[in-house]
C-alpha positions in Angstrom: 342.3 -6.5 51.6 345.0 -6.0 49.0 348.2 -4.1 49.4 350.3 -3.8 52.5 347.6 -2.4 54.8 347.4 -3.9 58.2 344.0 -5.0 59.6 344.0 -4.3 63.3 341.8 -5.8 66.0 341.5 -5.0 69.7 344.2 -7.6 70.3 347.0 -5.9 68.3 345.9 -2.2 68.0 347.8 -0.7 71.0 351.0 -2.6 70.2 350.8 -1.5 66.5 350.3 2.2 67.2 352.7 2.3 70.2 355.9 3.1 68.3 356.6 5.1 65.2 354.0 6.8 63.0 350.8 4.9 62.1 347.8 6.0 60.0 344.7 4.2 61.1 341.6 4.2 58.9 338.4 3.4 60.8 335.9 2.0 58.2 333.0 -0.5 57.6 332.1 -2.7 54.7 328.7 -0.9 54.2 330.3 2.6 54.0 330.6 3.8 50.4 333.2 6.6 51.1 335.2 4.0 53.0 335.3 1.8 50.0 336.7 4.7 48.0 339.3 5.5 50.6 340.9 2.1 50.5 342.4 2.3 47.0 343.7 5.8 47.8 345.5 4.3 50.9 346.8 1.3 48.9 347.9 3.1 45.7 348.9 6.6 46.8 349.7 6.7 50.5 351.3 3.4 51.3 353.8 3.5 48.4 354.8 7.1 49.4 355.4 6.3 53.1 356.6 2.6 52.8 359.3 1.8 55.3 358.6 5.1 57.2 355.1 4.7 58.5 352.5 2.0 59.0 349.1 2.1 57.3 346.3 0.2 59.1 342.5 -0.3 59.0 340.1 -1.0 61.8 336.6 -2.3 60.9 334.3 -0.5 63.3 331.8 -3.3 63.2 334.3 -5.9 64.3 336.3 -3.8 66.7 333.7 -1.5 68.1 335.6 -1.0 71.4 338.5 0.7 69.6 336.1 3.0 67.7 334.4 3.9 71.1 337.8 4.5 72.7 338.7 7.1 70.1 335.1 8.5 69.9 334.7 7.7 66.2 331.3 9.0 65.3 331.5 9.2 61.5 333.5 7.1 59.0 335.8 7.0 57.3 337.8 8.5 60.1 341.5 8.6 59.8 343.8 9.1 62.8 347.6 9.7 62.6 349.3 8.2 65.6 352.9 9.0 66.7 354.3 6.8 69.4 350.8 5.9 70.6 349.4 9.4 70.7 346.9 10.9 68.2 348.6 13.8 66.4 346.0 14.4 63.7 342.5 13.4 62.7 340.4 13.5 59.5 336.8 12.7 58.9 335.4 11.8 55.5 337.0 10.8 52.3 340.6 12.2 52.1 343.0 12.8 49.2 346.2 10.8 49.2 348.5 13.9 49.0 346.9 15.4 52.1 347.4 12.1 54.1 351.0 11.8 52.9 351.6 15.4 54.0 350.1 14.7 57.4 352.3 11.6 57.8 355.4 13.5 56.8 354.6 16.2 59.4 354.2 13.5 62.1 357.6 12.0 61.0 359.1 15.5 61.2 360.1 15.3 57.5 
């Protein structure tokens, strides 16, 4: 995966979302809209929030237990975490500006 997106597994998920603001994109390799979401995260969202929030991805096929824990039923599913708590959720392909706005809200900006 290009860019500065973190790839999370069950081993590092909780520690990564525990502090600060983290956007987590639940995705799979076979999901067309997921493939379209990645460049939006890399080219629009990550540069806009660099140094203020983390952008991460969870492959639901490789980390099924995380997807089950957060009741992910449809992908792409994007969760915004603040200090370990889900503060906003999106399902389906999302625009970059909407995600940046949600992160800014979570940051209190």
